[in-house]
C-alpha positions in Angstrom: 20.8 31.7 52.4 18.9 31.2 49.2 19.9 32.9 46.0 17.5 34.4 43.5 18.3 31.7 41.0 17.7 28.9 43.5 14.3 30.4 44.4 13.4 30.8 40.7 14.4 27.1 40.1 12.3 26.1 43.0 9.3 28.1 41.8 9.3 26.8 38.2 9.9 23.2 39.1 7.5 23.0 42.0 4.7 20.6 40.9 6.7 19.4 37.9 9.3 17.3 39.7 9.1 16.0 43.3 10.2 18.4 46.0 12.7 15.8 47.3 14.4 15.9 43.8 14.4 19.7 43.7 16.1 19.8 47.1 18.7 17.3 46.0 19.4 19.3 42.8 19.8 22.5 44.8 22.0 20.9 47.5 19.4 21.8 50.2 17.5 19.7 52.7 14.0 18.7 52.1 12.9 20.6 55.2 14.6 23.8 54.0 13.0 23.5 50.5 9.6 22.9 52.0 10.0 26.0 54.2 10.9 28.2 51.2 7.8 26.9 49.4 5.6 27.9 52.4 7.4 31.2 53.0 7.0 32.4 49.3 3.6 30.7 48.9 4.7 29.0 45.7 1.9 27.4 43.7 2.4 24.1 41.9 3.0 24.5 38.2 0.2 23.1 36.1 1.1 19.8 34.5 -0.6 17.2 32.4 0.1 13.5 31.6 1.6 12.8 28.2 1.2 9.6 26.3 2.9 8.1 23.3 0.8 6.1 20.9 2.3 3.0 19.2 0.6 0.9 16.5 2.2 -2.5 15.9 5.4 -1.4 17.6 5.7 1.8 15.5 5.5 5.2 17.0 2.6 7.2 15.7 1.9 10.2 18.0 2.4 11.8 21.4 0.4 14.3 23.4 -2.1 14.7 26.2 -4.8 12.1 26.7 -7.3 14.4 24.9 -4.9 15.0 21.9 -4.3 11.2 21.7 -8.0 10.5 21.8 -8.7 13.0 19.0 -5.8 11.5 16.9 -7.2 7.9 17.3 -10.9 8.9 17.0 -11.7 7.3 20.4 -12.7 8.4 23.8 -10.2 9.5 26.5 -11.1 6.5 28.6 -10.1 4.2 25.7 -6.7 5.9 25.6 -6.4 5.2 29.3 -7.4 1.5 28.7 -4.8 1.3 25.9 -2.1 2.0 28.5 -3.1 -0.9 30.9 -1.6 -4.3 31.2 -5.2 -5.7 30.7 -5.3 -4.3 27.2 -2.0 -5.9 26.2 -3.0 -9.2 27.9 -6.2 -9.2 25.9 -4.3 -9.0 22.6 -1.8 -11.7 23.7 -4.6 -14.2 23.2 -5.0 -13.4 19.5 -2.9 -14.8 16.7 -2.7 -13.8 13.0 -4.1 -10.6 11.4 -5.9 -9.3 14.5 -2.6 -9.5 16.6 -1.0 -7.0 14.2 -3.5 -4.2 15.1 -2.3 -3.7 18.6 -2.5 0.0 19.7 -0.5 0.8 22.9 -0.5 4.0 24.8 2.6 4.6 26.9 2.4 6.9 29.8 5.4 9.3 29.5 4.7 11.0 32.9 3.8 14.6 33.8 4.9 17.5 31.7 4.4 21.3 32.2 1.3 22.6 30.5 3.3 25.6 29.2 6.4 23.6 28.1 7.9 26.4 26.1 7.8 28.9 29.0 9.1 26.2 31.4 12.2 25.4 29.2 12.8 29.1 28.5 12.9 29.8 32.3 15.3 26.9 32.9 17.5 28.2 30.1 17.6 31.7 31.6 18.7 30.2 34.9 21.4 28.1 33.3 22.8 31.2 31.5 23.2 33.0 34.9 24.9 30.1 36.7 
């Protein structure tokens, strides 16, 4: 039997973290968790990739790819490129002054679009448990 808090946890985390991890956190089987998702017709929570921008090993900014592109004054595809091994490898060739201008974008993973609402909902569940 599923409690209301378990179903709420499943609903707010579906799409944010893998279903297998949700099942493990709830102490349920993967099959039972998937069945509840189907039964209640839960929709995946909207998420976006977050990136951290580093300049010469110093943290500068973090946000969505669009926010990072605006911060740097470059296109979104350039931010994606800054996160690739090819970008770092290209700079490994340089020595001297140009080497100090390395901008790296680190992919921090997926985050809920409505982060505040997401964390408020988790906090409400934690208070009831």
